[in-house]
Predicted model as a PDB file, atoms N, CA, C, CB and O in Angstrom, pLDDT in the B-factor column:
MODEL        1                                                                  
ATOM      1  N   MET A   1      15.550 -18.046  -0.598  1.00 93.00           N  
ATOM      2  CA  MET A   1      13.981 -17.798  -0.410  1.00 93.00           C  
ATOM      3  C   MET A   1      13.866 -17.153   0.830  1.00 93.00           C  
ATOM      4  CB  MET A   1      13.043 -19.127  -0.401  1.00 93.00           C  
ATOM      5  O   MET A   1      14.389 -17.726   1.786  1.00 93.00           O  
ATOM      6  N   VAL A   2      13.292 -16.079   1.023  1.00 94.00           N  
ATOM      7  CA  VAL A   2      12.866 -15.277   2.353  1.00 94.00           C  
ATOM      8  C   VAL A   2      11.707 -15.087   2.356  1.00 94.00           C  
ATOM      9  CB  VAL A   2      13.397 -14.027   2.614  1.00 94.00           C  
ATOM     10  O   VAL A   2      11.155 -15.155   1.257  1.00 94.00           O  
ATOM     11  N   VAL A   3      10.831 -14.762   3.607  1.00 95.00           N  
ATOM     12  CA  VAL A   3       9.706 -14.439   3.968  1.00 95.00           C  
ATOM     13  C   VAL A   3       9.820 -12.662   4.230  1.00 95.00           C  
ATOM     14  CB  VAL A   3       9.329 -15.411   5.217  1.00 95.00           C  
ATOM     15  O   VAL A   3      10.616 -12.067   4.956  1.00 95.00           O  
ATOM     16  N   ILE A   4       8.802 -12.138   3.420  1.00 95.00           N  
ATOM     17  CA  ILE A   4       8.890 -10.821   3.655  1.00 95.00           C  
ATOM     18  C   ILE A   4       7.686 -10.162   4.169  1.00 95.00           C  
ATOM     19  CB  ILE A   4       9.287 -10.237   2.553  1.00 95.00           C  
ATOM     20  O   ILE A   4       6.682 -10.346   3.481  1.00 95.00           O  
ATOM     21  N   HIS A   5       7.578  -9.589   4.999  1.00 95.00           N  
ATOM     22  CA  HIS A   5       6.275  -8.946   5.528  1.00 95.00           C  
ATOM     23  C   HIS A   5       6.259  -7.532   5.128  1.00 95.00           C  
ATOM     24  CB  HIS A   5       6.130  -9.036   7.113  1.00 95.00           C  
ATOM     25  O   HIS A   5       7.217  -6.819   5.429  1.00 95.00           O  
ATOM     26  N   PHE A   6       5.228  -7.050   4.459  1.00 95.00           N  
ATOM     27  CA  PHE A   6       5.072  -5.855   4.082  1.00 95.00           C  
ATOM     28  C   PHE A   6       4.307  -5.046   5.178  1.00 95.00           C  
ATOM     29  CB  PHE A   6       4.456  -5.881   2.815  1.00 95.00           C  
ATOM     30  O   PHE A   6       3.147  -5.390   5.404  1.00 95.00           O  
ATOM     31  N   LEU A   7       4.878  -3.934   5.927  1.00 95.00           N  
ATOM     32  CA  LEU A   7       4.025  -3.339   6.984  1.00 95.00           C  
ATOM     33  C   LEU A   7       3.602  -1.938   6.859  1.00 95.00           C  
ATOM     34  CB  LEU A   7       4.675  -3.436   8.201  1.00 95.00           C  
ATOM     35  O   LEU A   7       4.383  -1.163   6.306  1.00 95.00           O  
ATOM     36  N   GLU A   8       2.328  -1.447   7.353  1.00 92.00           N  
ATOM     37  CA  GLU A   8       2.093  -0.185   7.187  1.00 92.00           C  
ATOM     38  C   GLU A   8       1.576   0.196   8.536  1.00 92.00           C  
ATOM     39  CB  GLU A   8       1.211   0.091   6.036  1.00 92.00           C  
ATOM     40  O   GLU A   8       0.663  -0.485   9.003  1.00 92.00           O  
ATOM     41  N   ASN A   9       2.088   1.281   9.270  1.00 91.00           N  
ATOM     42  CA  ASN A   9       1.485   1.473  10.360  1.00 91.00           C  
ATOM     43  C   ASN A   9       1.623   0.466  11.471  1.00 91.00           C  
ATOM     44  CB  ASN A   9       0.305   1.650  10.039  1.00 91.00           C  
ATOM     45  O   ASN A   9       0.807   0.574  12.387  1.00 91.00           O  
ATOM     46  N   LYS A  10       2.564  -0.543  11.546  1.00 89.00           N  
ATOM     47  CA  LYS A  10       2.337  -1.753  12.425  1.00 89.00           C  
ATOM     48  C   LYS A  10       1.387  -2.749  12.173  1.00 89.00           C  
ATOM     49  CB  LYS A  10       2.033  -1.382  13.598  1.00 89.00           C  
ATOM     50  O   LYS A  10       1.071  -3.583  13.021  1.00 89.00           O  
ATOM     51  N   SER A  11       0.811  -2.688  10.788  1.00 92.00           N  
ATOM     52  CA  SER A  11      -0.130  -3.793  10.578  1.00 92.00           C  
ATOM     53  C   SER A  11       0.513  -4.223   9.156  1.00 92.00           C  
ATOM     54  CB  SER A  11      -1.874  -3.329  10.578  1.00 92.00           C  
ATOM     55  O   SER A  11       1.051  -3.452   8.360  1.00 92.00           O  
ATOM     56  N   ILE A  12       0.351  -5.548   9.015  1.00 93.00           N  
ATOM     57  CA  ILE A  12       0.902  -6.325   8.047  1.00 93.00           C  
ATOM     58  C   ILE A  12      -0.212  -6.347   6.801  1.00 93.00           C  
ATOM     59  CB  ILE A  12       1.266  -7.783   8.682  1.00 93.00           C  
ATOM     60  O   ILE A  12      -1.307  -6.907   6.847  1.00 93.00           O  
ATOM     61  N   VAL A  13       0.315  -5.635   5.733  1.00 93.00           N  
ATOM     62  CA  VAL A  13      -0.375  -5.645   4.345  1.00 93.00           C  
ATOM     63  C   VAL A  13      -0.283  -6.851   3.569  1.00 93.00           C  
ATOM     64  CB  VAL A  13       0.154  -4.613   3.491  1.00 93.00           C  
ATOM     65  O   VAL A  13      -1.272  -7.343   3.025  1.00 93.00           O  
ATOM     66  N   LEU A  14       0.705  -7.274   3.508  1.00 93.00           N  
ATOM     67  CA  LEU A  14       1.106  -8.308   2.540  1.00 93.00           C  
ATOM     68  C   LEU A  14       2.534  -9.241   3.161  1.00 93.00           C  
ATOM     69  CB  LEU A  14       1.462  -7.441   1.012  1.00 93.00           C  
ATOM     70  O   LEU A  14       3.603  -8.851   3.632  1.00 93.00           O  
ATOM     71  N   SER A  15       1.995 -10.585   2.917  1.00 95.00           N  
ATOM     72  CA  SER A  15       3.310 -11.552   3.360  1.00 95.00           C  
ATOM     73  C   SER A  15       3.771 -12.261   1.886  1.00 95.00           C  
ATOM     74  CB  SER A  15       2.795 -12.967   4.693  1.00 95.00           C  
ATOM     75  O   SER A  15       2.956 -12.750   1.104  1.00 95.00           O  
ATOM     76  N   GLN A  16       4.685 -12.236   1.746  1.00 93.00           N  
ATOM     77  CA  GLN A  16       5.344 -13.012   0.412  1.00 93.00           C  
ATOM     78  C   GLN A  16       6.591 -13.780   0.589  1.00 93.00           C  
ATOM     79  CB  GLN A  16       5.721 -12.000  -0.709  1.00 93.00           C  
ATOM     80  O   GLN A  16       7.497 -13.374   1.315  1.00 93.00           O  
ATOM     81  N   LEU A  17       6.643 -14.885  -0.068  1.00 95.00           N  
ATOM     82  CA  LEU A  17       7.882 -15.628  -0.431  1.00 95.00           C  
ATOM     83  C   LEU A  17       8.570 -15.292  -1.468  1.00 95.00           C  
ATOM     84  CB  LEU A  17       7.694 -16.835  -0.617  1.00 95.00           C  
ATOM     85  O   LEU A  17       8.228 -15.607  -2.608  1.00 95.00           O  
ATOM     86  N   ARG A  18       9.511 -14.683  -1.222  1.00 93.00           N  
ATOM     87  CA  ARG A  18      10.451 -13.826  -2.378  1.00 93.00           C  
ATOM     88  C   ARG A  18      11.982 -14.362  -2.336  1.00 93.00           C  
ATOM     89  CB  ARG A  18      10.498 -11.995  -1.999  1.00 93.00           C  
ATOM     90  O   ARG A  18      12.473 -14.734  -1.270  1.00 93.00           O  
ATOM     91  N   SER A  19      12.684 -14.379  -3.512  1.00 94.00           N  
ATOM     92  CA  SER A  19      14.048 -14.503  -3.550  1.00 94.00           C  
ATOM     93  C   SER A  19      14.875 -13.147  -3.623  1.00 94.00           C  
ATOM     94  CB  SER A  19      14.339 -15.345  -4.669  1.00 94.00           C  
ATOM     95  O   SER A  19      16.087 -13.074  -3.418  1.00 94.00           O  
ATOM     96  N   THR A  20      14.065 -12.119  -3.935  1.00 92.00           N  
ATOM     97  CA  THR A  20      14.638 -10.709  -3.711  1.00 92.00           C  
ATOM     98  C   THR A  20      14.463  -9.894  -2.724  1.00 92.00           C  
ATOM     99  CB  THR A  20      14.353  -9.995  -4.534  1.00 92.00           C  
ATOM    100  O   THR A  20      13.387 -10.160  -2.189  1.00 92.00           O  
ATOM    101  N   ILE A  21      15.030  -8.967  -2.180  1.00 91.00           N  
ATOM    102  CA  ILE A  21      14.594  -8.196  -1.240  1.00 91.00           C  
ATOM    103  C   ILE A  21      14.464  -6.716  -1.710  1.00 91.00           C  
ATOM    104  CB  ILE A  21      15.439  -8.368  -0.133  1.00 91.00           C  
ATOM    105  O   ILE A  21      15.391  -6.159  -2.298  1.00 91.00           O  
ATOM    106  N   PRO A  22      13.633  -6.282  -1.515  1.00 92.00           N  
ATOM    107  CA  PRO A  22      13.403  -4.667  -2.080  1.00 92.00           C  
ATOM    108  C   PRO A  22      14.271  -3.534  -1.399  1.00 92.00           C  
ATOM    109  CB  PRO A  22      11.789  -4.167  -1.800  1.00 92.00           C  
ATOM    110  O   PRO A  22      14.514  -3.637  -0.197  1.00 92.00           O  
ATOM    111  N   SER A  23      14.659  -2.656  -1.988  1.00 92.00           N  
ATOM    112  CA  SER A  23      15.712  -1.597  -1.590  1.00 92.00           C  
ATOM    113  C   SER A  23      14.826  -0.325  -0.742  1.00 92.00           C  
ATOM    114  CB  SER A  23      16.561  -0.958  -3.150  1.00 92.00           C  
ATOM    115  O   SER A  23      13.642  -0.058  -0.953  1.00 92.00           O  
ATOM    116  N   VAL A  24      15.595   0.267   0.112  1.00 93.00           N  
ATOM    117  CA  VAL A  24      14.865   1.550   0.310  1.00 93.00           C  
ATOM    118  C   VAL A  24      14.770   2.697  -0.624  1.00 93.00           C  
ATOM    119  CB  VAL A  24      15.332   2.066   1.343  1.00 93.00           C  
ATOM    120  O   VAL A  24      15.659   3.073  -1.387  1.00 93.00           O  
ATOM    121  N   ASP A  25      13.375   3.303  -0.450  1.00 92.00           N  
ATOM    122  CA  ASP A  25      13.208   4.036  -1.505  1.00 92.00           C  
ATOM    123  C   ASP A  25      12.953   3.651  -2.744  1.00 92.00           C  
ATOM    124  CB  ASP A  25      14.017   4.625  -1.581  1.00 92.00           C  
ATOM    125  O   ASP A  25      13.169   4.460  -3.647  1.00 92.00           O  
ATOM    126  N   GLU A  26      12.468   2.407  -3.036  1.00 92.00           N  
ATOM    127  CA  GLU A  26      12.296   1.729  -4.018  1.00 92.00           C  
ATOM    128  C   GLU A  26      10.611   1.931  -4.099  1.00 92.00           C  
ATOM    129  CB  GLU A  26      12.961   0.278  -3.845  1.00 92.00           C  
ATOM    130  O   GLU A  26       9.889   1.868  -3.104  1.00 92.00           O  
ATOM    131  N   PRO A  27      10.097   2.204  -5.569  1.00 94.00           N  
ATOM    132  CA  PRO A  27       8.507   2.176  -5.536  1.00 94.00           C  
ATOM    133  C   PRO A  27       8.282   0.913  -5.618  1.00 94.00           C  
ATOM    134  CB  PRO A  27       7.699   2.923  -6.638  1.00 94.00           C  
ATOM    135  O   PRO A  27       9.051   0.052  -6.046  1.00 94.00           O  
ATOM    136  N   ILE A  28       6.881   0.747  -5.076  1.00 92.00           N  
ATOM    137  CA  ILE A  28       6.159  -0.685  -4.973  1.00 92.00           C  
ATOM    138  C   ILE A  28       4.715  -0.424  -5.087  1.00 92.00           C  
ATOM    139  CB  ILE A  28       6.450  -1.505  -3.537  1.00 92.00           C  
ATOM    140  O   ILE A  28       4.177   0.668  -4.903  1.00 92.00           O  
ATOM    141  N   LYS A  29       4.173  -1.464  -5.389  1.00 93.00           N  
ATOM    142  CA  LYS A  29       2.503  -1.545  -5.834  1.00 93.00           C  
ATOM    143  C   LYS A  29       2.021  -2.668  -5.102  1.00 93.00           C  
ATOM    144  CB  LYS A  29       2.141  -1.820  -7.552  1.00 93.00           C  
ATOM    145  O   LYS A  29       2.352  -3.776  -5.524  1.00 93.00           O  
ATOM    146  N   ILE A  30       1.303  -2.596  -4.086  1.00 91.00           N  
ATOM    147  CA  ILE A  30       0.650  -3.689  -3.359  1.00 91.00           C  
ATOM    148  C   ILE A  30      -0.764  -3.317  -3.251  1.00 91.00           C  
ATOM    149  CB  ILE A  30       1.271  -3.954  -1.963  1.00 91.00           C  
ATOM    150  O   ILE A  30      -1.236  -2.340  -2.669  1.00 91.00           O  
ATOM    151  N   LYS A  31      -1.437  -4.346  -3.969  1.00 89.00           N  
ATOM    152  CA  LYS A  31      -3.268  -4.431  -3.908  1.00 89.00           C  
ATOM    153  C   LYS A  31      -3.728  -3.411  -4.528  1.00 89.00           C  
ATOM    154  CB  LYS A  31      -4.055  -4.352  -2.427  1.00 89.00           C  
ATOM    155  O   LYS A  31      -4.843  -2.977  -4.239  1.00 89.00           O  
ATOM    156  N   GLY A  32      -2.885  -2.783  -5.587  1.00 89.00           N  
ATOM    157  CA  GLY A  32      -3.568  -1.388  -6.478  1.00 89.00           C  
ATOM    158  C   GLY A  32      -3.078  -0.119  -5.774  1.00 89.00           C  
ATOM    159  O   GLY A  32      -3.453   0.952  -6.250  1.00 89.00           O  
ATOM    160  N   LYS A  33      -2.280  -0.111  -4.692  1.00 90.00           N  
ATOM    161  CA  LYS A  33      -1.898   1.129  -4.068  1.00 90.00           C  
ATOM    162  C   LYS A  33      -0.447   1.361  -4.356  1.00 90.00           C  
ATOM    163  CB  LYS A  33      -2.174   1.116  -2.560  1.00 90.00           C  
ATOM    164  O   LYS A  33       0.356   0.468  -4.084  1.00 90.00           O  
ATOM    165  N   LYS A  34      -0.046   2.491  -4.886  1.00 92.00           N  
ATOM    166  CA  LYS A  34       1.253   2.798  -5.043  1.00 92.00           C  
ATOM    167  C   LYS A  34       2.070   3.197  -3.752  1.00 92.00           C  
ATOM    168  CB  LYS A  34       1.283   3.807  -5.986  1.00 92.00           C  
ATOM    169  O   LYS A  34       1.524   3.972  -2.966  1.00 92.00           O  
ATOM    170  N   GLY A  35       3.147   2.797  -3.517  1.00 92.00           N  
ATOM    171  CA  GLY A  35       3.915   3.470  -2.290  1.00 92.00           C  
ATOM    172  C   GLY A  35       5.382   3.255  -2.727  1.00 92.00           C  
ATOM    173  O   GLY A  35       5.877   3.023  -3.830  1.00 92.00           O  
ATOM    174  N   LYS A  36       5.996   3.434  -1.304  1.00 94.00           N  
ATOM    175  CA  LYS A  36       7.572   3.772  -1.238  1.00 94.00           C  
ATOM    176  C   LYS A  36       8.074   2.975  -0.261  1.00 94.00           C  
ATOM    177  CB  LYS A  36       7.973   5.274  -0.898  1.00 94.00           C  
ATOM    178  O   LYS A  36       7.462   3.148   0.793  1.00 94.00           O  
ATOM    179  N   VAL A  37       9.090   2.035  -0.177  1.00 94.00           N  
ATOM    180  CA  VAL A  37       9.580   1.441   1.103  1.00 94.00           C  
ATOM    181  C   VAL A  37      10.457   2.696   1.762  1.00 94.00           C  
ATOM    182  CB  VAL A  37      10.548  -0.041   0.812  1.00 94.00           C  
ATOM    183  O   VAL A  37      11.230   3.540   1.308  1.00 94.00           O  
ATOM    184  N   VAL A  38      10.021   2.426   2.833  1.00 95.00           N  
ATOM    185  CA  VAL A  38      10.672   3.481   3.905  1.00 95.00           C  
ATOM    186  C   VAL A  38      11.823   2.849   4.629  1.00 95.00           C  
ATOM    187  CB  VAL A  38       9.579   3.979   5.069  1.00 95.00           C  
ATOM    188  O   VAL A  38      12.918   3.411   4.621  1.00 95.00           O  
ATOM    189  N   ASP A  39      11.597   1.442   5.404  1.00 94.00           N  
ATOM    190  CA  ASP A  39      12.762   0.967   6.086  1.00 94.00           C  
ATOM    191  C   ASP A  39      12.848  -0.553   5.920  1.00 94.00           C  
ATOM    192  CB  ASP A  39      12.726   1.370   7.572  1.00 94.00           C  
ATOM    193  O   ASP A  39      11.803  -1.006   5.454  1.00 94.00           O  
ATOM    194  N   ILE A  40      13.698  -1.381   6.140  1.00 95.00           N  
ATOM    195  CA  ILE A  40      14.095  -2.636   6.187  1.00 95.00           C  
ATOM    196  C   ILE A  40      14.480  -3.363   7.384  1.00 95.00           C  
ATOM    197  CB  ILE A  40      14.967  -2.690   5.455  1.00 95.00           C  
ATOM    198  O   ILE A  40      15.595  -3.020   7.775  1.00 95.00           O  
ATOM    199  N   LYS A  41      13.964  -4.188   8.038  1.00 95.00           N  
ATOM    200  CA  LYS A  41      14.651  -4.775   9.207  1.00 95.00           C  
ATOM    201  C   LYS A  41      14.532  -6.220   9.185  1.00 95.00           C  
ATOM    202  CB  LYS A  41      14.114  -4.256  10.501  1.00 95.00           C  
ATOM    203  O   LYS A  41      13.479  -6.823   8.973  1.00 95.00           O  
ATOM    204  N   LYS A  42      15.782  -6.801   9.439  1.00 94.00           N  
ATOM    205  CA  LYS A  42      16.052  -8.545   9.189  1.00 94.00           C  
ATOM    206  C   LYS A  42      15.856  -8.643  10.553  1.00 94.00           C  
ATOM    207  CB  LYS A  42      17.712  -9.296   8.525  1.00 94.00           C  
ATOM    208  O   LYS A  42      16.475  -8.035  11.426  1.00 94.00           O  
ATOM    209  N   ILE A  43      14.683  -9.690  10.728  1.00 93.00           N  
ATOM    210  CA  ILE A  43      14.040 -10.269  12.200  1.00 93.00           C  
ATOM    211  C   ILE A  43      14.918 -11.486  12.129  1.00 93.00           C  
ATOM    212  CB  ILE A  43      12.132 -10.667  12.322  1.00 93.00           C  
ATOM    213  O   ILE A  43      15.496 -11.707  13.193  1.00 93.00           O  
ATOM    214  N   ASP A  44      15.135 -12.212  11.299  1.00 92.00           N  
ATOM    215  CA  ASP A  44      15.790 -13.541  11.375  1.00 92.00           C  
ATOM    216  C   ASP A  44      16.395 -13.978   9.943  1.00 92.00           C  
ATOM    217  CB  ASP A  44      14.708 -14.633  11.890  1.00 92.00           C  
ATOM    218  O   ASP A  44      16.180 -13.237   8.984  1.00 92.00           O  
ATOM    219  N   GLU A  45      17.106 -15.100   9.782  1.00 91.00           N  
ATOM    220  CA  GLU A  45      17.740 -15.274   8.696  1.00 91.00           C  
ATOM    221  C   GLU A  45      16.574 -15.301   7.572  1.00 91.00           C  
ATOM    222  CB  GLU A  45      18.635 -16.511   8.816  1.00 91.00           C  
ATOM    223  O   GLU A  45      16.746 -14.828   6.448  1.00 91.00           O  
ATOM    224  N   ARG A  46      15.426 -15.879   7.979  1.00 93.00           N  
ATOM    225  CA  ARG A  46      14.551 -15.988   6.578  1.00 93.00           C  
ATOM    226  C   ARG A  46      13.403 -15.130   6.672  1.00 93.00           C  
ATOM    227  CB  ARG A  46      13.980 -17.499   6.243  1.00 93.00           C  
ATOM    228  O   ARG A  46      12.556 -15.216   5.782  1.00 93.00           O  
ATOM    229  N   VAL A  47      13.205 -14.110   7.852  1.00 95.00           N  
ATOM    230  CA  VAL A  47      12.188 -13.574   8.000  1.00 95.00           C  
ATOM    231  C   VAL A  47      12.438 -11.690   8.037  1.00 95.00           C  
ATOM    232  CB  VAL A  47      11.627 -14.332   9.259  1.00 95.00           C  
ATOM    233  O   VAL A  47      12.886 -11.116   9.029  1.00 95.00           O  
ATOM    234  N   ILE A  48      12.135 -11.152   7.064  1.00 95.00           N  
ATOM    235  CA  ILE A  48      12.304  -9.514   6.926  1.00 95.00           C  
ATOM    236  C   ILE A  48      11.026  -8.642   6.930  1.00 95.00           C  
ATOM    237  CB  ILE A  48      13.016  -9.158   5.540  1.00 95.00           C  
ATOM    238  O   ILE A  48      10.040  -8.943   6.258  1.00 95.00           O  
ATOM    239  N   HIS A  49      11.082  -7.694   7.613  1.00 95.00           N  
ATOM    240  CA  HIS A  49      10.090  -6.693   7.562  1.00 95.00           C  
ATOM    241  C   HIS A  49      10.311  -5.528   6.724  1.00 95.00           C  
ATOM    242  CB  HIS A  49       9.862  -6.263   8.787  1.00 95.00           C  
ATOM    243  O   HIS A  49      11.333  -4.846   6.805  1.00 95.00           O  
ATOM    244  N   VAL A  50       9.310  -5.288   5.881  1.00 95.00           N  
ATOM    245  CA  VAL A  50       9.585  -4.012   4.888  1.00 95.00           C  
ATOM    246  C   VAL A  50       8.528  -3.160   5.444  1.00 95.00           C  
ATOM    247  CB  VAL A  50       9.405  -4.272   3.101  1.00 95.00           C  
ATOM    248  O   VAL A  50       7.369  -3.541   5.603  1.00 95.00           O  
ATOM    249  N   TYR A  51       8.986  -1.954   5.744  1.00 95.00           N  
ATOM    250  CA  TYR A  51       7.885  -0.877   5.965  1.00 95.00           C  
ATOM    251  C   TYR A  51       7.715   0.039   4.743  1.00 95.00           C  
ATOM    252  CB  TYR A  51       8.237   0.045   7.231  1.00 95.00           C  
ATOM    253  O   TYR A  51       8.637   0.508   4.075  1.00 95.00           O  
ATOM    254  N   VAL A  52       6.405   0.222   4.551  1.00 95.00           N  
ATOM    255  CA  VAL A  52       5.793   0.911   3.366  1.00 95.00           C  
ATOM    256  C   VAL A  52       5.032   2.082   3.666  1.00 95.00           C  
ATOM    257  CB  VAL A  52       4.928   0.037   2.641  1.00 95.00           C  
ATOM    258  O   VAL A  52       4.274   2.061   4.636  1.00 95.00           O  
ATOM    259  N   GLU A  53       5.145   3.130   2.933  1.00 94.00           N  
ATOM    260  CA  GLU A  53       4.493   4.362   3.056  1.00 94.00           C  
ATOM    261  C   GLU A  53       3.620   4.410   1.750  1.00 94.00           C  
ATOM    262  CB  GLU A  53       5.536   5.593   3.224  1.00 94.00           C  
ATOM    263  O   GLU A  53       4.209   4.348   0.671  1.00 94.00           O  
ATOM    264  N   PHE A  54       2.343   4.512   1.780  1.00 92.00           N  
ATOM    265  CA  PHE A  54       1.535   4.471   0.628  1.00 92.00           C  
ATOM    266  C   PHE A  54       0.886   5.857   0.361  1.00 92.00           C  
ATOM    267  CB  PHE A  54       0.489   3.388   0.785  1.00 92.00           C  
ATOM    268  O   PHE A  54       0.385   6.497   1.285  1.00 92.00           O  
ATOM    269  N   GLU A  55       0.904   6.281  -0.838  1.00 89.00           N  
ATOM    270  CA  GLU A  55       0.221   7.451  -1.109  1.00 89.00           C  
ATOM    271  C   GLU A  55      -1.162   7.822  -0.833  1.00 89.00           C  
ATOM    272  CB  GLU A  55       0.334   7.586  -2.207  1.00 89.00           C  
ATOM    273  O   GLU A  55      -2.046   6.974  -0.958  1.00 89.00           O  
ATOM    274  N   LYS A  56      -1.400   8.884  -0.507  1.00 86.00           N  
ATOM    275  CA  LYS A  56      -2.878   9.172  -0.104  1.00 86.00           C  
ATOM    276  C   LYS A  56      -3.553   9.128  -1.466  1.00 86.00           C  
ATOM    277  CB  LYS A  56      -3.133  10.691   0.711  1.00 86.00           C  
ATOM    278  O   LYS A  56      -3.031   9.248  -2.574  1.00 86.00           O  
ATOM    279  N   VAL A  57      -4.847   8.927  -1.137  1.00 79.00           N  
ATOM    280  CA  VAL A  57      -5.757   8.634  -2.406  1.00 79.00           C  
ATOM    281  C   VAL A  57      -6.570   9.863  -2.211  1.00 79.00           C  
ATOM    282  CB  VAL A  57      -6.710   7.099  -2.442  1.00 79.00           C  
ATOM    283  O   VAL A  57      -6.986  10.062  -1.070  1.00 79.00           O  
ATOM    284  N   VAL A  58      -6.878  10.764  -3.193  1.00 80.00           N  
ATOM    285  CA  VAL A  58      -7.953  11.771  -3.284  1.00 80.00           C  
ATOM    286  C   VAL A  58      -9.108  11.634  -4.040  1.00 80.00           C  
ATOM    287  CB  VAL A  58      -7.488  12.830  -3.691  1.00 80.00           C  
ATOM    288  O   VAL A  58      -9.092  11.563  -5.269  1.00 80.00           O  
ATOM    289  N   VAL A  59     -10.302  11.586  -3.228  1.00 81.00           N  
ATOM    290  CA  VAL A  59     -11.550  11.430  -3.640  1.00 81.00           C  
ATOM    291  C   VAL A  59     -12.155  12.396  -4.444  1.00 81.00           C  
ATOM    292  CB  VAL A  59     -12.236  11.258  -2.682  1.00 81.00           C  
ATOM    293  O   VAL A  59     -12.396  13.444  -3.846  1.00 81.00           O  
ATOM    294  N   LYS A  60     -12.446  12.361  -5.523  1.00 81.00           N  
ATOM    295  CA  LYS A  60     -13.254  13.587  -6.293  1.00 81.00           C  
ATOM    296  C   LYS A  60     -14.859  13.668  -5.490  1.00 81.00           C  
ATOM    297  CB  LYS A  60     -13.456  13.141  -8.274  1.00 81.00           C  
ATOM    298  O   LYS A  60     -15.459  12.749  -4.930  1.00 81.00           O  
ATOM    299  N   ASN A  61     -15.238  14.967  -5.651  1.00 78.00           N  
ATOM    300  CA  ASN A  61     -16.565  15.362  -5.188  1.00 78.00           C  
ATOM    301  C   ASN A  61     -17.533  14.602  -6.221  1.00 78.00           C  
ATOM    302  CB  ASN A  61     -16.762  17.057  -5.177  1.00 78.00           C  
ATOM    303  O   ASN A  61     -17.292  14.522  -7.426  1.00 78.00           O  
ATOM    304  N   GLN A  62     -18.726  14.024  -5.552  1.00 70.00           N  
ATOM    305  CA  GLN A  62     -19.742  13.718  -6.185  1.00 70.00           C  
ATOM    306  C   GLN A  62     -20.767  14.537  -6.309  1.00 70.00           C  
ATOM    307  CB  GLN A  62     -20.089  12.795  -5.810  1.00 70.00           C  
ATOM    308  O   GLN A  62     -21.091  15.077  -5.251  1.00 70.00           O  
ATOM    309  N   PRO A  63     -21.541  14.882  -7.467  1.00 66.00           N  
ATOM    310  CA  PRO A  63     -22.351  15.890  -7.719  1.00 66.00           C  
ATOM    311  C   PRO A  63     -23.546  15.560  -6.986  1.00 66.00           C  
ATOM    312  CB  PRO A  63     -22.547  16.119  -9.115  1.00 66.00           C  
ATOM    313  O   PRO A  63     -23.875  14.385  -6.826  1.00 66.00           O  
ATOM    314  N   ALA A  64     -24.299  16.642  -6.475  1.00 63.00           N  
ATOM    315  CA  ALA A  64     -25.467  16.549  -5.378  1.00 63.00           C  
ATOM    316  C   ALA A  64     -26.702  15.944  -5.948  1.00 63.00           C  
ATOM    317  CB  ALA A  64     -25.880  17.999  -4.792  1.00 63.00           C  
ATOM    318  O   ALA A  64     -26.941  16.067  -7.149  1.00 63.00           O  
ATOM    319  N   ALA A  65     -27.353  15.415  -5.296  1.00 59.00           N  
ATOM    320  CA  ALA A  65     -28.255  14.309  -5.890  1.00 59.00           C  
ATOM    321  C   ALA A  65     -29.698  15.455  -6.244  1.00 59.00           C  
ATOM    322  CB  ALA A  65     -28.612  12.747  -4.505  1.00 59.00           C  
ATOM    323  O   ALA A  65     -30.534  14.998  -7.023  1.00 59.00           O  
ATOM    324  N   LYS A  66     -29.889  16.542  -5.812  1.00 60.00           N  
ATOM    325  CA  LYS A  66     -30.642  17.296  -6.273  1.00 60.00           C  
ATOM    326  C   LYS A  66     -30.599  17.974  -7.594  1.00 60.00           C  
ATOM    327  CB  LYS A  66     -30.695  17.949  -5.505  1.00 60.00           C  
ATOM    328  O   LYS A  66     -31.610  18.297  -8.218  1.00 60.00           O  
ATOM    329  N   GLU A  67     -29.150  18.209  -8.062  1.00 58.00           N  
ATOM    330  CA  GLU A  67     -28.818  18.709  -9.053  1.00 58.00           C  
ATOM    331  C   GLU A  67     -29.385  17.558 -10.249  1.00 58.00           C  
ATOM    332  CB  GLU A  67     -27.309  19.056  -8.912  1.00 58.00           C  
ATOM    333  O   GLU A  67     -30.155  17.911 -11.142  1.00 58.00           O  
ATOM    334  N   VAL A  68     -28.975  16.409 -10.139  1.00 56.00           N  
ATOM    335  CA  VAL A  68     -28.966  15.299 -11.054  1.00 56.00           C  
ATOM    336  C   VAL A  68     -30.428  15.114 -11.792  1.00 56.00           C  
ATOM    337  CB  VAL A  68     -28.548  13.984 -10.229  1.00 56.00           C  
ATOM    338  O   VAL A  68     -30.748  14.919 -12.964  1.00 56.00           O  
ATOM    339  N   LYS A  69     -31.216  15.275 -10.484  1.00 61.00           N  
ATOM    340  CA  LYS A  69     -32.670  14.752 -10.888  1.00 61.00           C  
ATOM    341  C   LYS A  69     -33.491  15.943 -11.680  1.00 61.00           C  
ATOM    342  CB  LYS A  69     -33.573  14.288  -9.429  1.00 61.00           C  
ATOM    343  O   LYS A  69     -33.335  17.146 -11.471  1.00 61.00           O  
ATOM    344  N   ASN A  70     -34.362  15.381 -12.593  1.00 66.00           N  
ATOM    345  CA  ASN A  70     -35.402  16.418 -13.519  1.00 66.00           C  
ATOM    346  C   ASN A  70     -36.550  16.776 -12.549  1.00 66.00           C  
ATOM    347  CB  ASN A  70     -36.150  15.608 -15.046  1.00 66.00           C  
ATOM    348  O   ASN A  70     -36.938  15.870 -11.811  1.00 66.00           O  
ATOM    349  N   LYS A  71     -37.080  17.864 -12.471  1.00 64.00           N  
ATOM    350  CA  LYS A  71     -38.018  18.339 -12.031  1.00 64.00           C  
ATOM    351  C   LYS A  71     -39.329  18.070 -12.933  1.00 64.00           C  
ATOM    352  CB  LYS A  71     -37.662  19.582 -11.804  1.00 64.00           C  
ATOM    353  O   LYS A  71     -39.448  18.504 -14.078  1.00 64.00           O  
ATOM    354  N   LYS A  72     -40.137  17.423 -12.372  1.00 68.00           N  
ATOM    355  CA  LYS A  72     -41.650  17.245 -12.953  1.00 68.00           C  
ATOM    356  C   LYS A  72     -42.374  18.412 -12.921  1.00 68.00           C  
ATOM    357  CB  LYS A  72     -42.510  16.239 -12.196  1.00 68.00           C  
ATOM    358  O   LYS A  72     -42.240  19.280 -12.058  1.00 68.00           O  
ATOM    359  N   ARG A  73     -43.245  18.453 -13.975  1.00 65.00           N  
ATOM    360  CA  ARG A  73     -43.902  19.917 -14.444  1.00 65.00           C  
ATOM    361  C   ARG A  73     -45.418  19.345 -13.970  1.00 65.00           C  
ATOM    362  CB  ARG A  73     -43.703  20.461 -16.479  1.00 65.00           C  
ATOM    363  O   ARG A  73     -46.412  20.061 -14.089  1.00 65.00           O  
TER     364      ARG A  73                                                      
ENDMDL                                                                          
END                                                                             
């Protein structure tokens, strides 16, 4: 069992105690975000840093408030 720290841009996203280590370019899903393992660094016998790159989320445009409301007569 090893402690795995998942990092994105030098900030820890998730820490887990796991028996298996993810491999480079493996697809991964953390907290509902899809991503890909970029790099793996072994810090200690039991501590491993896994660098992850998440996909960018595209936000759809909301309709304008003026168009939604009905005009009073």
